[in-house]
N, C-alpha and C positions, 0 to 999 in steps of 0.2 A: 357484736359480741363474738369474740373469737376463741375464748378460753373455756376449757371444760376439765373435769376430772374423770378418769376412766379406770375402773376396776376390772382388769382382765383376769377372770377366774378360771380355775380348772374345770368347774362344772357350769358356772354362770358368769356372765359379765354384766356390768351396769355402768351408766354414764350419768354424771350430774353437772349442773351448771354452778357457777360461783355462788349463787344464792343457796345452794344445798339441795335444790330441787332435782330429784332423780327422774329422768325422762322416760316415757314409754317408748321402748325401742324394739319391741318384738310383738307387733299387733296380734298375730295368731295365738300367742301364748296365754295361759290363764292369768299369770302375773306378768303384765306387759312391760314392767320395768326390768325384768330379768331376761337376759338374752342367753339362751343355752349355747355354750361354747363348743358347738359341734358343726361338722361339715359333712355333706353327703354328695358324692359324685356318682350320679346314676350311670349305669352301664349303657354305653351306646348313645348317650345324649350329651350335647355340648353345655348344658346348664349346670350350675353349681348351687346347691341349696345350703342354707345355714339356719341356725336357731331352731325354733319350733317347726318351721317349714321343713327343715332337713329331717327332723324326727318323723313328721307325718309322711313324707315321701319314702323314707327308709322303711317304715312299718307297712306302708301300702305296697311297695315294690320289693325292696330287699336286695335287688340286683345292683351291685356297684360297691363303692368304698365308703364306709361310714367311719369318720374319724372323731374321736372324743379324747378329752384329757390331754390335749396337745401341749398345754403349758408345762406338763411334767417332763417333757423332753427337752426343754430349753437348756438345762445344764448338762445334757448328755453330749459329749464330744463324739461318741460313736454314731449317734443318730443325726445325720445331716439332711436327709430327705427321703422321699419315697416315690416310687414310680406309679403314676396314675394316668390312664389314657395314653400310654405310650411315651410320656415325658416325665422327667424327674422334677418333682416339686421340692424345692428347698424348704426346710423347716420354717424359715423366716417368711416365705411366701404363703405358707398355710396359715400362720398366725396373722399375716397381713389381710388375708381374705376375711377373717373374722373381725379384725379391727376396722377395716374399711366398711364392712356392712354395719357395724355398730355406729360408726361416725355418720354414715349416710342416713341411717334411720333417725339419729339424734338431730341432724340438721333439718330433716323433714318435720320433726316434732317441734323444734324451737324456731324454725324459719330463719336461721342464721348460719353462716359458714363457721365451722369449728376447725381451726388450724393449730391452736396452741393447746397442749394437754399436760396435765399432771397425771402421770401414769403410775399405777401401783406396782409394787414388787414385794415379795415376802422378805422378812428380815434376813432369811438365809435361803438362797436358791440352792447352795451347796456349801458344805463345810470346807471344800477346797477353794481357796481364793481365786484360782485361775478359772475354775468351772463356774464360780459365782459371777465373775466378770464376763465370761462367755455368755451366760444366760441373759444378763442385762444388755449386753451388746446386741444379741439377737433380737431381743424385744424392742430395743430402740430402732434397729434397722427395719423391723416389721412395721413399727409405727410410722416411719418415714415412707415406706412403701404404701401405707394406707392413707397418706395425704397429710399427716401432721408435720408441720414445719418447725415448731418449737416444742421441745419435749423436756420435761423435768420429772425425775423419779421421786417417789415418796414411799417409804416403808408402810405397808398396809395397816399395821396396828396403830401407827401414828395418825393415819387418816381416820381410823375408827375413833381415836382419841379426840380428834377435832370435831367429829360428829357429836360425841358425848359432851364436849366442852360447850357446844351451843345451848345445852340444856341447863347448865349450872349457873348459880348466881354468886358463888364465892370461890376463891382459889382452893384447889385440892391437889393432893398427890395421888395419882390414879394408876392402877395396874390395868392395862388393857390386854385382854386375851382374845385374839381373832382366830377363830377355828374355821379354816378353809377345807376344801375337799382334799388337798394334798398336804398342807402344812398347818401347823399352829404357830402363831407368832405372838410373843409377849413383849410388851413395852411398858416401862415405868416412866411416867411423864408428869410434869407439873402443868396443870391446866387451870383456867379461870378467866374471869372478866378482865383482869389486869394484864393478862398475857395474850389474849386472843387477837389483839391488833398488831402484834409484833410480826415483822416481815420474816425474820429468821427464827424458827422455833427449835433449831437444833440444840441451843443451850438448855432448853426445857426438858430434854430427854435425859433421864438419869441412867437408864440401861435398856438394852433391847436384845432379844435373842429369839431363836425359833427351833422347831423340831419337826421332823417328817412324820407327824401324826395328824391325820385329818379324817374327814368323813369317809373317804375311800377305804381307809384301813379298818374302820369300824364295820363297814359293809363286808370287807374281806374276812373279818373274824367270824361273821355269821356264815359266810360261804364255807370257810374252812371247817368249822366245827359241826355244822348242821347239814350241809348239802353235798360236800365232796363225795361222800359215800354213795350218793345217788348217781354219780357220774364216774364210778369205777374205782375210786380210791379204796385201797385195801383188797382189791380183787387181783387175780393173776390171769395170764394168758400163756399159751405155749409158744416157745421160740427155740428152734434148734434143739428139740428134745427135752427142754426143761421148762418149768413153770417160773414165770417172771412177773414182778409187779409192774404196774404202769410206771414208766419213767418219771422221776420227780419233775423234770423240766416241763412235762405236759401238765401235771397236776398243779404246779405252781402258777402256770399261766392262767389257770381258771380263777385265781384269786383276784385278778385285776382286769377290769374291762378292757383297757387300752392294750393289754398284753394278749388277750384272748384271740385276737385276730391273727396273731402269728402262728397259732396252731394249724392254720389252714395251709401251711406250706406243704409241698408235695410229700416230703419224707414222713411227716406226721400223719397225713391222710393215708398213706400206705400202711403205717403202723396201726391206725384205727381199723383199717380193713382186715388186717391179720387178727386183731383182737376180737373183731366181730365173729370170726370163725372158731376161735379157741378159748374165749373167756369163760371163767367159771361163774360169771354173773352177766349173762347176755343183756338183760334189760338195762343194766347200768351203762354198758358200752353203747347200746343203741341210743340211750339218752345223751351220752357224750357226743356221739356222731351227729345227732340232730342239733344239739346245742351249738356245735362248732360249724357244721356245714350249712345249717339253715339260718345262721346269723341271729341266734336267739339271745346272745349275751346281753345286749342292751335291755331287752324286755325283762330278762331274769334279774339283772341288777337293779332295775327299777322296782321290781317286786321285793327284793331284799331291802332296798332303801325305804320302801313303804312300811315294811315290817319294823324296821329300826325306828321310824318316826312314830309308829303306833305304840311302841314300847316306852316312849317318852311320857305317855299318859295312862297306859294300861300295864298290868303286871304280866300279861301274856297275850300272844296273838298267834294266828295261823298264817304261815307263809304258803300261799297257794300259787301254782303256776301250771298251766295245761296248754301245751302247744307241741304239735308233732308227737314224738315219743317221749317228750319230757313232761312228766306228770308228777307234781309235787303237792303235798298237803302236809306240812310239817309244823308242829307246835314249837314255838320259841317263847321262852319265859324271860322276863326281865332279869331274874337271878342268873339264868344261863348266860345271857348277853353280857352281864357285868363280869361274870367269871371269865368269859372269852376275852373281854376287853381289858382285863387287869394289866397285862404287859404294856398296853397303850397308856393306861392311866399312870402306870409307874414312870413311863417316859415323860409324860406331862408334868408329873411331880418333880422329876429330876431336872427338867428344863426350868421349872420355877425356882428350884434351888440355885441353879446357875445364874439366873437373873439376879437374885438377891445377893449372891456372892459378889457379883459385879457391882451391885448397888452399895454393898458394905464398904467397898473401897472408897466410896464418896461420902461415907458416913450416914448412909440411909438404910434403915431397917424396915422389916415388915410391919412393925407396930406403928410406923409413921404413915402407912397407907390409909388414905381417907375413903377410897372407893375402889371396887373391882368391877370393871365394865366388861361383860362377856358378850361377844357377838359372833355370828357365823352359825351355820346349821348345827354343828355338833355341840354348841353351847347349850342346846336344849336337851341333851342326853342327861337323864337324872344323875348318873354316876359321875359325869363330868362336873356338873354343878355341885354335887356333894363334895368332890375333891377340893373345890375352892371354898365351899361353905365351912368345911371342917378346919381349913387353914386360916380363914379370915373372918368367919362369922357371917351369919345371914344378914345382919344389918348393913354390912358394907357392900353386898352384892348389888350390881345394877345390870340392866339389860336394855338393849335397843332393838331396832329392826335387825333381825338375824341375817338378812341377806343384802341390805342396801346401806348399812352404816358406813362401810368402807368407801363406797362410791360417793356418798354424801360428803364425807370428809375430804375426799379427793377434790370434789367440786369447790368446797370452801377454801382449800389450799390454792385453788386456781385463781382466787381473787387477787393474789399478790402479783 
């Protein structure tokens, strides 16, 4: 058996066989089928850690480079690589480190060599066609570096659709919404027993589109509206005889984990030192200093994510974090979270409008949709589900495994 399906995700990756079986590829993790898409390069050591192992070593040691959300850089022409341990690692090499580890772990689990892969990609890496092609080309090169010799790409929501198709007994017109960490992809597709054996499923796709709204942005909404003030937002410091606010480029980088590491550049460190001497809210700047200089961003955003997940079942929760001089105990209500998230929900609604505008050109309307299949972590957010419930009705909503449906579908596509 040489074929497999691989879902390389912003936060997690998963791999499935043509049977649809999602393999355990990260033994130290709580959910062994999900491989955290992270890399840790310890300071002064020749080893490289990935997945749950990388997180454990990073939290235990902290000295070195911890890389997360690497997938988000694929369409960036400006980001070609980064210097680690005295050499420049190209972006493709970093992605290949993760893909190679996933492939190796999968081969150990199934006891077969895996050289052919159906590899997932979002419906839209970038609205710029040149950057979209750049992203896919980089991902393909990384897969070859990882040891895959035959590579075929499949849009992630189509893969999720194939996973859903395995459950149904009659033909349906299905809207698939795949909520990833970085993007949400929507696909309208004809599915069913009479179609699942077809080698080419492209004619079954009525319309497909995507938007840059994912789990990371929902986390950023909590950070922006509830926590930034605890890290100096709204405070001032003295510079050349006048009071100035914290520069926006510093505050904005706190909203995204994979951007936060760039605050550690020398000029920003010097700025934080000046703010420590003249700030009108010293505890907040001390918290900012320790958040950045002690590499606490990962732990903080895990706490934010945990609060977000809690709000899926509770009407309020407390976001607690206590490390170094960062001490938080903040109440967050579901009503607040939904208010913070409204711009994101509006983008999701507009994206759905665009999908059906494209479908209308083929004579297909919303009333003809038989089912709406929601998958991905953010599909569990009550406000997200309500958005689709209001539009399509509760009876048409369907759900699958929030984190492995795409990988399962990739595996099923690898049968061809």
